[in-house]
C-alpha positions in Angstrom: 95.3 128.9 119.3 98.3 126.8 120.2 101.8 128.4 120.2 103.3 128.6 116.7 106.2 126.3 117.4 103.9 123.3 118.2 101.6 123.8 115.2 101.7 121.9 111.9 101.4 124.6 109.3 102.2 123.2 105.9 99.9 121.2 103.7 102.7 118.8 102.9 103.0 117.9 106.6 99.3 117.2 106.8 99.4 115.1 103.6 102.4 113.1 104.8 100.7 112.3 108.1 97.5 111.3 106.5 99.4 108.7 104.4 102.3 107.6 106.6 100.9 108.4 110.0 100.1 105.5 112.4 96.4 105.6 113.3 95.1 105.4 116.9 91.4 105.4 117.2 89.4 107.2 119.9 85.6 107.8 120.3 85.7 111.4 119.0 88.8 111.5 116.8 91.5 109.6 115.1 95.1 110.4 116.0 97.6 109.9 113.2 101.2 110.1 114.5 104.6 109.8 112.9 108.0 109.8 114.6 109.8 112.8 113.1 112.3 113.7 115.8 111.1 117.3 116.0 111.4 119.1 119.3 108.8 120.1 120.4 106.2 117.8 118.8 104.1 119.4 116.0 100.3 119.1 116.2 97.4 119.7 113.8 93.6 119.4 113.9 91.5 118.3 111.0 87.7 118.3 110.5 86.9 117.2 106.9 84.2 118.4 104.7 82.9 114.9 104.2 82.1 114.6 107.9 81.0 118.1 108.6 79.2 119.8 105.6 79.1 123.3 106.9 82.3 125.4 107.5 80.8 126.7 110.8 80.6 123.0 112.0 84.1 122.3 111.0 85.5 125.4 112.7 83.5 124.7 115.9 84.8 121.1 116.1 88.4 122.2 115.5 88.2 125.0 118.1 86.7 122.6 120.7 89.4 120.0 120.0 92.1 122.6 120.2 90.8 124.0 123.5 90.4 120.5 125.0 93.9 119.7 124.0 95.6 122.9 125.3 96.1 121.7 128.9 97.5 118.4 127.7 100.3 120.1 125.7 102.8 119.5 128.5 102.1 115.7 128.5 102.9 115.3 124.8 106.2 113.4 124.3 108.8 115.1 122.1 109.8 113.9 118.6 106.4 113.3 117.0 104.2 114.9 114.4 100.5 114.3 114.9 97.1 115.2 113.6 93.8 114.7 115.2 91.1 113.9 112.7 87.6 114.7 114.0 84.8 112.1 113.8 81.1 113.1 113.6 80.6 112.2 117.2 82.9 115.1 118.2 80.2 117.6 117.3 77.9 116.4 120.1 80.6 115.4 122.6 80.8 116.7 126.1 83.9 118.9 126.6 85.2 116.8 129.5 84.7 113.6 127.6 86.6 115.0 124.7 89.5 116.0 126.9 89.6 112.5 128.5 89.6 110.9 125.0 92.5 113.1 123.8 94.5 112.5 127.0 94.0 108.7 126.6 95.2 108.9 123.0 98.3 110.9 124.0 99.2 108.4 126.8 98.7 105.4 124.5 100.7 106.8 121.6 104.3 106.2 122.5 103.7 102.5 123.4 101.7 102.0 120.2 104.4 103.6 118.0 107.0 101.1 119.3 104.8 98.1 118.1 105.2 97.0 114.5 102.4 98.2 112.3 101.5 96.3 109.2 99.4 98.3 106.8 97.2 96.0 104.7 96.6 96.9 101.1 93.1 97.9 100.1 91.1 95.1 98.6 90.8 95.4 94.8 87.5 95.7 93.1 88.0 93.2 90.3 87.4 89.4 90.8 90.9 88.5 89.8 92.4 91.1 92.1 90.2 89.8 95.0 91.6 86.3 94.5 95.2 87.5 94.5 94.5 89.7 97.6 93.1 86.6 99.4 96.3 84.7 98.5 98.5 87.5 99.9 96.6 87.4 103.2 96.7 83.7 103.3 92.9 83.2 103.5 90.5 81.1 101.5 89.3 82.1 98.1 86.6 84.8 98.4 83.0 83.6 97.8 81.5 83.9 94.4 81.8 81.9 91.3 83.3 78.5 91.8 86.5 77.7 89.9 85.8 76.7 86.3 86.5 73.2 85.3 88.3 72.7 82.0 86.3 71.0 79.3 87.8 67.8 77.8 87.8 67.9 74.0 
């Protein structure tokens, strides 16, 4: 277990990070970070029920990620809230590989947080919405029905 002062403990914090957090992708987990100004940085670990069906699997993956992260706690820069969201590959990952992956994400995070991040809107499901979405992105009209020609009467 990590010390209480560095843990994210409230559901609202996890919800805010899952929506507003800047994603950084690793082979075994996704790091979602947000600059909060808190000292020390707050950290949480997530293993979703969609990825890991059984509670024992979720708990095992979270425990392994937490223990792989514990020695890296001193390397974490201050002022960030972050969650590590486990991927299915984390279940079969070697402990050393997981630690290297987490260390790489921690080292990469401050530089990535400085770069501007443009969140693209999700593509709509309706045909009319897809055409508007393509216009927003500045790409050609999506494939499908050709534009209808007006009939002369």
